[in-house]
N, C-alpha and C positions, 0 to 999 in steps of 0.2 A: 292870339293864343301863339305861345313860344315857340312848339314845335309842329307846326300843322302839318302834314302831311308826309311827318318823316318815320321810321322805322326804327322802332326800338325790341331791344332782346336784355332781358333781366335774368339773371341766375339766381336761384333760392326766392322765389317770388309766389311761393304758394302761402306765403303768412309773414310776420312781419315788417318788416325792416326794406325788404324786399317786394311785398304786396304795397303798400304805403306808396314806394319807388314807381310802382307800373302804375298803379292807378292815378300819380301826379301826372304822371306822361301820357298817359293819356288825357285826361284831362287839357294839359298843353297841346293837345291834336295829333298828337304818337298811337301809331297801331304798335301793337305789342304783341310780343314772341316769348310767352312766359316760360321758363323752364325750370325745373323744379324736382328732385329724387321722390318728392313725398306728396303726389298730387291724391286726394281724394273728393269725398262728394263737395266739403268746404269749397273744395280746391276752383272744382266747378262753377260754384257759386259766384267766387271773386272772378271769375273769369266772365260772368254773366253780366257781371257787375262793370266791367270795364266794355264790355261791349253795349249798354246800354248808356255812356259814353259817346255812341255815335262812333266810334272807333271801330275796326276789327282787332281780334284778338285770336289767336291760338297758343294749345299746350302742349308744350313738350318734354316726356317724362325722360331722366337725363342725369346720368351720374359726371357731375361736371370733372370729377377727376383722371375719367377716362376720353381718351384724345379721339379714339375713334367715336364714342357718343355726342364731342361736343361737336366735333364736322359732321355730323349727321342731323345738331340742331341745326346751327347756321344754315345749313342747304334747306333744309325745312323751311326757316324764316326766307331765304331768297323767292325760293320754289312760292310763297306763300301771298309773299310780299314784294316781291321782285330786286329785294335790295334788303342794306341793313347800313344805317345811320348812326347808329347809337348805340354801344354795348356799354351797359351794367355788369362790370363784373362783384355780384354781389354775394353770391352761396358763400358761407361757410362755419364751420361746428367747432368747437371747444372740446379738449378730453383731458381735462383738469388732472394735474399730481404733480408734487415735485420732483426734481430732475433724478434723486437718487432712487424712487418708488417708480417710476415713468417706464411703460412695457414701450418696445421698441413700435408696435402695431399703433401705439397713442400716438406718437411721433410722427411715424410713414403718413398716416390716415390726415391729421389737422394739415403736415405741411402739402399733401398729394390735394386735400379740396380748397383749403386757403389760398393757396400760394400756386400749385399746378396748372388749379381750373383755371385761374385768369391767365396763365400763358397759353391755355388750349383753346378756349374761347376767342381771344385776342390773335392768336396765330390763323383760325378760319376765317375771325372776319375782318382782318387786316389786306389780305388780297381782295376785297370786296371794295373797304373803303379806298386804298389805293387807286384802283382802276378810275374812279371818279373824282380821285383828290379832294375827298372831302368826308371829315367822320368825327365821332363823339367817342370815346372809352373812358370811362370813370370805373375806377377799384375801392370798392367800399375793404377800409384797411380799421386801424383803430388806435385809439392816443397808448394803447398797450405796444403797442407798435415801436411807437417811439422810446417810452421812458420802461419798454417793461414791467412784470407785475409777479410776484412771488406766488409759486403752483402752476405760473401758467408759460414755460418755455419753451415748449411747441406752439402756443397761441401765439406769443410774443415774435418768436423768432419769423413765423410766415408770414404775419403784417407788415415785421417791417422787410421781409425780401417781397411783399406785396410794392410798400414805399421804395424801395431802389427799383424793380420793374418796372415802375410808373414811371422814375425819370429817366430812367432809359430808353425805354420805348418812344417818350415825348422828344427824345433827340431824333432818337431812329425817324421819327413818322413827321415833324415838321415841315418837311418839304413836301411832304403831300396835304398839307394843308387838315391834318388830323392831331386833335386836342386829346394831349391826353392828361389826368388828374386824377387825384384820390380824396378820398372824403375820410376823415379818421372821427368814427362817434366816442363820443364816452358812454356815459350807465346809459341805456337808454329801454325804457318801460316796453317788454316785447313780454310774449307768453311767455319765454323761458325764464323771464325776471317774477312774472306774476305768479309761475308755477313751484317757482324755486321755495325749499323749505327754512332760507337762512336768506328769502327775499328783504326783512325788515333790517337785519345785519347788513346787508349787500349795499340800501339806500342808506343807511345811519352812517356807515363808512365811506361811501359816497358824497354826502352831504356835507364831509369836513372839506371839502376839497373843493365842490360845484360852486363857484363865485352866485349865480344865478339862483341858488336854493330852491331848485327845480329839476324833477327827475326830464331828459327828453324825450320828446315820440316821435315814432317812426315819421313822423309827417315833417320831424323839424330835419332829418337827414333828407328825405323827399325834396321837399324844397330846394336846399340847394343842389342839388343832382339834377333836378330842371332847368337851373340857372346854369349851370357846367354845362349841360346838353343843349342849350340854346346860343344862337348869337351873338347874346347878348357876353358871354365868354370867349368871345373867337380869338382876344388877345391872350389868354390866359391856357396856359401849359408847363406841367411839369409840377405843380404844387399838391403841396398837399395841406386841406382845409380841413380843420378841425370843427368839429361842432358840437361840442360837449360842457357849454353853460359856463367855461372858462375851469373846467376841472384839471385841465393839465398846467395853468398858471403856476 
């Protein structure tokens, strides 16, 4: 197992990409602290699935945009497991609209969750990692943070900010043997996509760009995150790795 006896915090982990990442890290040997604002009965079933892998699992309800909530969540992980080795900043939202119609609330909320959320959790996990001179931070960004997307100026700006933050953190933390990287997905099959009224339109547009001619699955992201969280990626830091089937090319 790549992550035997490691401890991971995964934000936005109740479903979709975050759930797939959490399960994959557990399969590779990590104990998991699930962090999400929307835990429900299905979330508990998922936590039970992780426990079935033989790894320990706790769930923490948290608004990642809250500095204090993030501090509490990290403290609970340390209290339960004794440390934090891996932080996956996955939580994110989209509130789309063209810039000339976008509300201040739409702008602020997306930036607060997607970008400030990364800072909040990193800020409280880093001291734990620094003390033992070991850690892996993986931030989930998007190819739209690299290229921008019509009608998603707030989302694109937040994900571009995640990329800049990732690179700055990598420079700050390299001396403490802490790796910081970002993963940039393209179109991924999640419940948000499957439940969208425009699903077929979205997929058809994306297929014109995706050279692999398939929509990505949450597991495709999870495999990359597990690699970056392992010692097999010990000399990789400050990178933005696209997992998009060639959609950005």
